[in-house]
N, C-alpha and C positions, 0 to 999 in steps of 0.2 A: 136765265140759266136755271135748269133743273137739278136740285141736289138729291142724288140717291143715297138711301141708307143700306148700307151692307146688310144682308140678310145672315149672313153667318159671321161669327165673333172669333177673335184671337183665342186659341185654346180648345176650340170645338172640334170634334173629329165627325170627318166627312167622308162621304165616298163619292166616285165618279158616277155620273148617271149613265155611262157608256162603258167605259173600259174598266176591268176588273183592279181597281187599287182604291186605296182610302189612306188617310193621313189626317193629322192635325194641324190647323191653321196658325202659322207662325207670324203672318204680316198679311196686311190687304192693302191693294191698291184701288182708289176710287174708280177709276177707268183703266183700260189697257195701257201697261207703261213697258212693255217690252219692247224688242225690234221689229221692224216691219218685215224682216227676212225670217225671223221665228213664225208670225203671223201668217205670211203667206206661205209657209211651210206645211201648214195645216190644210189637208184636202178641202177645196171649196165647199163641198156638200156638207160638212161638219164643222167649219171655220165659226167661230163666235163672234157675235157683234163686239166692237171695241167699246162700246158707250154703257158699260157695266163694270160693277166691281170685279176683280181678277183678284184670287188668292194664292198666297205662296203657302205650299205645304211641306212639311216633312212626311214624305209619302212611302207607301209599302204596297208592294204586290206579292204572289205567293215566291217568287224568285229573289228579290232584291228589295234595298231601300233607297231612295232618292229624293231629291227636292223637285216639285211640280209647281207648276205656274198654271191654274185653272180659273177658268171664266163662272160666274155665279150661276148661269143658266144650265151649267153642266156638272153642278155640285148637288147632293142630297145629303141630310143627316145620316150618319151612320148610327144604327140601333144597335149593334152587337153587343156594347157594353164592354169591348175587349179595348186595353190600351193599345199604343202604335208603339211598335217595338224598335222604330228608327233611332239609331245610337245618337244623333244630336238632341233627342227630346230634352235630355236635361241641362242643356246649353241654353233653352228660351223658358222650359218650365221646371218648378221646383215641386210638382206633385199634381194629382188628380184627385176630383172633388166631384161628386154628382156626374161622373162622366165628361167632366171638362177640366183640361189641365189649366193649373193656375200659373200664371205668367210670373218668372222668376223677376224681382226686383230689379231694376236697373241701377248702376252705380250712379252716385252725383258726383258730376265733375267739379 
């Protein structure tokens, strides 16, 4: 079994390689962990491989904010230096430093 290391990290701001949206990563799956129905809904010509990290993003485009699930092959670092305006950013992060969001400490049970 090959262990893959995620190229992007939680708190990093990224943009989609093809579609006009960007976001901040709040979770990472080491490989595809969504439904088969979701995967098959992607047109075959642009359907990503399942054997790569997939990222949960607090995403935004020119019209709205939303949560996106994106394969590593379709992400690039965002170099605009602009923060992400998603309303849930403060639920996951407590600030931004050097262009990367700082993860909010999780409560200890």
